[in-house]
C-alpha positions as CSV (number, residue, x, y, z in Angstrom):
1,X,0.0,0.0,0.0
2,X,1.3,3.5,-0.9
3,X,2.4,5.7,2.0
4,X,0.4,8.9,2.6
5,X,2.0,11.8,4.2
6,X,0.5,12.8,7.6
7,X,-0.2,16.3,6.3
8,X,-2.3,14.9,3.5
9,X,-4.2,12.6,5.8
10,X,-5.0,15.4,8.2
11,X,-6.1,17.6,5.4
12,X,-8.6,15.1,4.1
13,X,-12.2,16.3,4.0
14,X,-13.6,12.8,4.3
15,X,-12.3,9.6,5.6
16,X,-10.9,7.4,2.7
17,X,-10.9,4.2,4.8
18,X,-7.6,2.5,5.1
19,X,-4.4,4.5,5.1
20,X,-0.7,3.7,5.5
21,X,1.6,6.3,7.2
22,X,5.2,6.2,8.4
23,X,7.0,8.5,10.9
24,X,8.7,8.9,14.2
25,X,7.1,8.4,17.6
26,X,6.7,11.7,19.5
27,X,5.0,10.2,22.5
28,X,3.4,6.9,23.4
29,X,1.0,6.2,26.3
30,X,0.0,2.6,27.2
31,X,-3.4,1.8,28.6
32,X,-4.7,-1.6,29.7
33,X,-5.6,-3.0,26.3
34,X,-4.1,-0.6,23.8
35,X,-1.5,2.1,23.2
36,X,-1.9,5.7,22.1
37,X,0.9,6.6,19.7
38,X,1.6,10.2,18.5
39,X,3.3,9.9,15.1
40,X,4.9,12.6,13.0
41,X,6.6,12.4,9.6
42,X,7.8,16.0,9.3
43,X,5.3,16.9,6.6
44,X,3.5,19.3,9.1
45,X,3.5,20.5,12.6
46,X,0.6,18.2,13.8
47,X,1.0,14.6,14.8
48,X,-1.6,12.0,14.1
49,X,-2.8,9.8,16.9
50,X,-2.7,6.0,16.3
51,X,-4.7,3.6,18.4
52,X,-2.9,0.2,18.6
53,X,-4.9,-2.5,20.3
54,X,-3.5,-5.5,22.1
55,X,-5.1,-7.8,19.5
56,X,-2.4,-6.9,17.0
57,X,-0.1,-9.8,16.2
58,X,2.9,-7.5,16.7
59,X,1.6,-5.8,19.9
60,X,4.6,-7.0,21.8
61,X,6.8,-4.9,19.5
62,X,4.4,-1.9,19.8
63,X,4.9,-2.0,23.6
64,X,8.6,-1.5,23.0
65,X,8.2,1.7,21.0
66,X,9.8,4.7,22.6
67,X,10.0,8.4,21.9
68,X,12.2,8.8,18.8
69,X,11.5,5.3,17.4
70,X,10.3,4.9,13.8
71,X,7.2,2.9,12.7
72,X,4.8,2.4,9.9
73,X,1.1,2.1,10.5
74,X,-1.7,0.6,8.4
75,X,-5.2,1.3,9.7
76,X,-8.6,2.8,9.4
77,X,-8.9,6.6,9.4
78,X,-11.7,7.5,11.7
79,X,-13.1,10.7,13.2
80,X,-11.4,11.5,16.5
81,X,-13.4,12.1,19.6
82,X,-10.5,13.9,21.1
83,X,-10.1,17.7,21.2
84,X,-7.8,19.4,18.8
85,X,-7.7,16.6,16.2
86,X,-10.0,15.7,13.3
87,X,-8.8,12.2,12.5
88,X,-7.1,9.3,14.2
89,X,-6.0,5.9,12.9
90,X,-7.3,2.6,14.3
91,X,-4.2,0.4,13.6
92,X,-4.6,-2.9,11.8
93,X,-0.9,-3.4,11.5
94,X,2.2,-1.7,12.9
95,X,5.6,-2.2,11.4
96,X,8.3,-1.3,14.0
97,X,11.1,0.0,11.9
98,X,13.6,0.9,14.7
99,X,13.6,1.4,18.5
100,X,15.3,4.5,19.9
101,X,17.2,3.9,23.2
102,X,16.4,5.7,26.4
103,X,19.4,8.0,25.7
104,X,17.4,9.6,22.9
105,X,18.0,13.3,23.8
106,X,14.7,14.8,22.6
107,X,12.4,13.7,25.4
108,X,9.0,15.3,25.9
109,X,10.1,18.6,27.6
110,X,11.2,22.1,26.6
111,X,14.8,22.3,25.4
112,X,16.9,25.4,25.2
113,X,18.1,26.7,21.8
114,X,21.7,26.4,23.0
115,X,21.2,22.7,23.8
116,X,19.5,22.0,20.5
117,X,22.4,23.7,18.6
118,X,24.6,21.0,20.1
119,X,22.4,18.3,18.5
120,X,21.7,20.1,15.2
121,X,21.4,16.8,13.5
122,X,18.3,16.0,15.6
123,X,16.7,19.4,16.2
124,X,14.5,19.3,13.0
125,X,12.4,16.7,14.9
126,X,11.3,19.3,17.4
127,X,8.1,21.4,16.8
128,X,10.0,24.7,16.6
129,X,12.8,23.7,14.2
130,X,10.6,21.5,12.1
131,X,8.4,24.5,11.6
132,X,11.4,26.8,10.9
133,X,12.8,24.6,8.2
134,X,9.5,23.9,6.5
135,X,9.1,27.7,6.3
136,X,12.6,28.0,5.0
137,X,11.9,25.5,2.3
138,X,8.7,27.2,1.3
139,X,10.3,30.7,1.2
140,X,13.1,29.4,-1.1
141,X,10.5,28.0,-3.5
142,X,8.6,31.3,-3.3
143,X,11.6,33.3,-4.3
144,X,11.9,31.2,-7.5
145,X,8.2,31.6,-8.2
146,X,8.4,35.3,-7.7
147,X,11.2,35.7,-10.2
148,X,9.9,33.2,-12.7
149,X,6.6,35.1,-12.8
150,X,8.5,38.3,-13.4
151,X,10.5,36.9,-16.3
152,X,13.9,36.9,-14.5
153,X,16.5,34.4,-15.5
154,X,18.2,32.4,-12.7
155,X,22.0,32.5,-12.7
156,X,24.3,30.0,-11.0
157,X,27.1,32.3,-10.1
158,X,30.5,30.8,-9.2
159,X,31.3,29.9,-5.6
160,X,35.1,30.1,-6.2
161,X,36.4,33.5,-7.3
162,X,39.6,35.5,-7.9
163,X,38.0,38.8,-7.0
164,X,36.6,40.4,-3.9
165,X,33.2,42.0,-4.6
166,X,33.1,44.0,-1.3
167,X,36.8,44.9,-1.2
168,X,36.9,44.1,2.5
169,X,39.3,41.1,2.2
170,X,37.3,38.9,4.7
171,X,37.4,35.9,2.5
172,X,38.1,32.2,2.8
173,X,41.1,31.1,0.7
174,X,40.8,28.0,-1.5
175,X,44.0,26.2,-2.3
176,X,45.2,22.8,-3.4
177,X,48.8,23.4,-2.2
178,X,50.2,21.1,0.5
179,X,50.3,23.2,3.8
180,X,53.5,21.4,4.8
181,X,55.2,22.4,1.5
182,X,53.9,26.0,1.8
183,X,55.4,26.2,5.3
184,X,58.7,24.9,4.1
185,X,58.8,27.5,1.3
186,X,58.0,30.3,3.7
187,X,55.2,31.8,1.5
188,X,52.4,30.7,-0.8
189,X,53.4,30.6,-4.5
190,X,50.0,30.9,-6.1
191,X,51.4,30.3,-9.6
192,X,51.8,26.7,-8.5
193,X,48.3,26.4,-7.2
194,X,45.3,24.8,-8.9
195,X,44.1,28.0,-10.6
196,X,47.5,29.6,-11.0
197,X,46.5,32.5,-8.8
198,X,44.9,33.2,-5.5
199,X,41.4,31.9,-5.2
200,X,38.7,32.4,-2.5
201,X,35.1,31.5,-1.7
202,X,32.8,34.1,-2.9
203,X,31.3,36.8,-0.7
204,X,28.7,37.7,-3.3
205,X,27.4,36.7,-6.8
206,X,26.7,40.4,-7.7
207,X,29.6,41.0,-10.1
208,X,28.6,37.9,-12.1
209,X,25.0,38.9,-12.0
210,X,25.8,42.3,-13.4
211,X,27.4,40.7,-16.4
212,X,24.3,38.6,-17.2
213,X,21.9,41.5,-16.5
214,X,23.8,43.4,-19.2
215,X,23.0,40.5,-21.6
216,X,19.7,39.0,-20.5
217,X,18.1,42.1,-18.9
218,X,16.9,40.8,-15.5
219,X,18.6,38.0,-13.6
220,X,19.0,36.8,-10.0
221,X,21.4,34.6,-8.2
222,X,20.4,32.7,-5.0
223,X,23.2,30.7,-3.5
224,X,25.5,30.3,-0.5
225,X,28.1,33.0,0.2
226,X,31.0,33.0,2.7
227,X,32.7,35.6,4.9
228,X,35.7,35.0,7.1
229,X,34.4,37.7,9.5
230,X,35.4,36.8,13.1
231,X,32.0,37.9,14.5
232,X,30.1,35.9,17.0
233,X,26.9,37.9,17.0
234,X,23.4,36.6,16.6
235,X,23.2,38.1,13.1
236,X,26.4,36.8,11.6
237,X,27.4,33.4,10.2
238,X,30.4,32.4,8.0
239,X,28.2,30.6,5.5
240,X,24.8,32.0,4.6
241,X,22.5,32.3,1.6
242,X,22.1,35.5,-0.4
243,X,19.5,36.5,-2.9
244,X,20.8,38.9,-5.4
245,X,18.7,40.3,-8.3
246,X,20.2,42.5,-10.9
247,X,18.2,44.6,-13.3
248,X,19.3,46.3,-16.5
249,X,17.9,49.8,-17.3
250,X,17.0,50.3,-13.6
251,X,17.8,53.2,-11.3
252,X,17.8,53.5,-7.5
253,X,14.1,54.2,-7.2
254,X,13.3,51.1,-9.3
255,X,15.7,49.1,-7.1
256,X,13.8,50.1,-4.0
257,X,10.4,49.5,-5.6
258,X,11.5,46.0,-6.5
259,X,12.9,45.2,-3.0
260,X,9.6,46.4,-1.4
261,X,7.5,44.3,-3.7
262,X,9.7,41.2,-3.1
263,X,9.5,41.5,0.7
264,X,5.7,42.1,0.7
265,X,5.2,39.1,-1.7
266,X,7.3,36.7,0.4
267,X,5.6,37.7,3.7
268,X,2.2,37.4,2.2
269,X,3.1,34.0,0.7
270,X,4.3,32.8,4.1
271,X,1.1,34.0,5.9
272,X,-1.0,32.2,3.3
273,X,0.9,28.9,2.9
274,X,2.8,28.5,6.2
275,X,0.0,29.5,8.6
276,X,0.2,26.6,11.0
277,X,3.9,26.8,11.3
278,X,3.9,30.6,11.7
279,X,1.2,30.3,14.4
280,X,3.7,28.4,16.5
281,X,6.1,31.3,16.4
282,X,3.4,33.9,17.0
283,X,2.3,32.0,20.2
284,X,5.6,30.8,21.6
285,X,8.5,32.9,20.2
286,X,7.2,36.5,19.6
287,X,3.7,37.5,20.6
288,X,4.0,40.7,18.4
289,X,5.0,38.8,15.3
290,X,1.6,38.7,13.7
291,X,1.1,42.4,14.0
292,X,4.6,43.1,12.6
293,X,4.0,40.9,9.6
294,X,0.6,42.6,9.0
295,X,2.5,46.0,9.1
296,X,5.0,44.7,6.6
297,X,2.3,43.9,4.1
298,X,-0.1,46.8,4.7
299,X,2.1,49.9,5.1
300,X,4.4,51.5,2.5
301,X,8.1,51.4,3.5
302,X,9.5,54.8,4.5
303,X,12.3,56.3,2.4
304,X,14.8,58.9,3.5
305,X,18.5,59.8,3.0
306,X,21.3,58.7,5.2
307,X,21.9,62.4,6.0
308,X,18.3,62.8,7.3
309,X,18.6,59.5,9.2
310,X,21.8,60.7,11.0
311,X,20.0,64.0,11.9
312,X,17.0,62.0,13.4
313,X,19.4,59.9,15.4
314,X,21.4,62.8,16.8
315,X,18.2,64.7,17.8
316,X,16.2,61.7,19.2
317,X,17.5,62.1,22.8
318,X,18.4,58.4,23.0
319,X,21.8,57.4,24.3
320,X,23.5,54.9,22.0
321,X,26.4,52.6,22.8
322,X,28.0,53.9,19.5
323,X,27.8,57.7,19.1
324,X,26.2,58.9,15.9
325,X,28.2,61.1,13.5
326,X,27.9,61.8,9.8
327,X,30.2,59.5,7.9
328,X,30.0,56.4,10.1
329,X,28.5,53.1,9.1
330,X,25.3,52.8,11.2
331,X,25.3,50.2,13.8
332,X,22.5,47.7,14.4
333,X,21.2,49.7,17.4
334,X,20.8,52.8,15.1
335,X,19.1,50.8,12.4
336,X,16.7,49.2,14.8
337,X,15.8,52.5,16.4
338,X,14.8,53.9,13.1
339,X,12.7,50.9,12.1
340,X,11.2,49.9,15.4
341,X,10.9,53.2,17.4
342,X,10.9,56.1,15.0
343,X,9.1,54.9,11.9
344,X,7.6,51.7,13.3
345,X,7.9,50.0,9.9
346,X,10.5,49.1,7.4
347,X,12.6,52.1,6.1
348,X,14.9,52.6,3.2
349,X,18.0,54.7,3.8
350,X,19.6,56.2,0.6
351,X,22.5,58.2,-0.6
352,X,25.3,57.2,1.7
353,X,28.8,58.9,1.9
354,X,31.0,57.3,-0.8
355,X,33.7,56.5,1.8
356,X,31.7,53.8,3.6
357,X,30.3,52.0,0.5
358,X,31.9,49.7,-2.1
359,X,33.5,50.9,-5.3
360,X,30.8,49.8,-7.7
361,X,28.0,52.1,-6.4
362,X,27.0,54.9,-8.6
363,X,28.4,58.4,-7.7
364,X,25.7,61.0,-7.2
365,X,25.9,64.4,-8.8
366,X,27.2,65.9,-5.5
367,X,30.4,63.9,-5.8
368,X,30.2,63.0,-2.1
369,X,27.5,60.4,-1.9
370,X,26.5,57.2,-3.8
371,X,23.2,55.9,-5.0
372,X,23.0,53.2,-2.4
373,X,20.1,51.9,-0.4
374,X,19.7,49.8,2.7
375,X,16.4,48.4,3.9
376,X,16.0,48.4,7.7
377,X,13.3,46.3,9.3
378,X,12.1,45.9,12.9
379,X,13.7,43.2,14.9
380,X,16.6,42.8,12.5
381,X,18.1,46.0,11.3
382,X,19.6,45.8,7.8
383,X,17.8,43.2,5.7
384,X,18.7,44.4,2.2
385,X,21.7,46.3,0.9
386,X,21.8,47.5,-2.7
387,X,22.6,50.3,-5.1
388,X,22.4,51.6,-8.6
389,X,25.7,50.5,-10.1
390,X,28.3,52.8,-11.6
391,X,28.0,52.3,-15.3
392,X,30.3,55.1,-16.4
393,X,33.8,53.8,-17.1
394,X,35.7,56.9,-16.3
395,X,34.0,57.4,-12.9
396,X,34.4,53.7,-12.0
397,X,38.1,53.9,-12.9
398,X,38.6,57.0,-10.7
399,X,36.7,55.3,-7.8
400,X,38.9,52.2,-8.0
401,X,42.0,54.4,-8.0
402,X,40.7,56.3,-5.1
403,X,40.5,53.3,-2.8
404,X,43.7,51.7,-4.2
405,X,42.0,48.6,-5.7
406,X,44.1,46.5,-8.1
407,X,42.2,46.6,-11.4
408,X,43.9,43.6,-12.9
409,X,41.5,41.0,-11.4
410,X,38.5,43.2,-12.5
411,X,39.5,43.6,-16.2
412,X,36.3,41.7,-17.3
413,X,34.2,43.9,-15.0
414,X,35.6,47.1,-16.6
415,X,35.0,45.6,-20.0
416,X,31.3,45.6,-19.3
417,X,31.5,49.4,-19.0
418,X,33.3,49.6,-22.4
419,X,31.0,47.5,-24.4
420,X,27.3,48.5,-24.3
421,X,27.1,49.9,-20.8
422,X,23.7,50.9,-19.5
423,X,22.3,52.0,-16.1
424,X,21.5,49.0,-13.9
425,X,20.8,48.3,-10.2
426,X,20.4,45.4,-7.8
427,X,20.7,44.4,-4.2
428,X,21.5,41.5,-1.8
429,X,19.0,40.1,0.7
430,X,20.4,37.8,3.4
431,X,18.0,34.9,3.3
432,X,18.6,33.9,6.9
433,X,17.9,37.5,8.1
434,X,14.6,37.4,6.2
435,X,13.7,34.1,8.0
436,X,14.6,35.6,11.3
437,X,12.2,38.5,10.5
438,X,9.2,36.3,9.6
439,X,9.6,33.8,12.5
440,X,10.8,36.1,15.3
441,X,13.8,33.8,15.8
442,X,16.5,36.0,17.3
443,X,19.7,34.0,16.3
444,X,20.9,33.3,12.8
445,X,22.2,29.9,14.0
446,X,18.6,28.8,14.4
447,X,17.3,29.4,10.9
448,X,20.1,27.6,9.0
449,X,20.4,23.8,9.2
450,X,24.1,23.5,10.2
451,X,25.5,26.9,11.1
452,X,29.1,27.7,10.4
453,X,30.5,30.3,12.9
454,X,33.9,31.1,14.3
455,X,35.3,28.1,16.1
456,X,32.4,25.8,15.1
457,X,32.1,23.6,12.0
458,X,30.3,20.6,13.6
459,X,28.0,18.4,11.6
């Protein structure tokens, strides 16, 4: 008999008679003549209750089932007299697939996030993390749907690169050289390496996306990126996923319009298709989450310049850990004040001083600021960072000279400004930060399956 997922069984409008399900035992309670088994297969938050009577030929094996064990159940789907559940299964056969020992760490009690990170290979079996990763899966699929419907082309940008998009140098080196040989020689001779030059894991797919936008019009890349930033905060990880759309014939205003439409679409999609899982977070993680998500959908995002934002911060009367001055890169506490307390909704900041932004951002007419934008959201701070790109070769050349960037690795990037250059814009959205925003989860380690952070590469 073909297996039916528990979600499909629970969604049935009418009982189909006999069903076959498989899953893991969440709890089991034995009565005099039968056992109540709560079974979950990961397809949804809810369990299905199985009634296994002592008349079953394999009842001696049923009695051995423990929390964490795996079993298959064949039986009659019937209306449940119990509260909070529509159906239950009256078992006609139980196949005990495996028995979990008493050392199974996920017993029926509340576990801390810190403990669950230490058993990240098992935490998807909990209600909270099962819900989080189902939402993650649905949001990844929704991103592709959004861009497919808009006629964008999906680009697989390289994960190994010879250039640094951000110019910050916080990159993981990739080498095939023998470390012992390198130590003996005293320094790395990259001409002997696999690629014949220094190579790193990418921090962004943006530069590649620009090349394809200048050929295919509208593209996006959605892939893992890597930063060797020794930061142990709740918002940073060494490996994380980045969504990066790039649009030809687009300016800064169009870039912000697109970002706002994307965020509203994804939040709406989550509220429509992930309601049961989101309800868990609204009830047990963040009581204000529902209202925050409604605000994201219903209210237009605020827009103001970096200069105006600094003025608001300096006059607000609030004491910040990091003092606010024009020309600084705003800290998370500044960003969250603007989004959570001042505007009480998402806000775009634009036109940053050129000194604190990367070389590829388009210089404004004032010669001092660039056509950059950051989207700040309540609870997170910066969710999206983007810009109109500098399409003018002479200005881009001067900007690279100004910051002392070696142009040789970027010869191909400069070529794009020689041959058919056009205005274009794009942004990067940290996928994990988006997931933190819609679940209320406060630590990035809890929205990615196996987090990579300084000093930790378990699993």
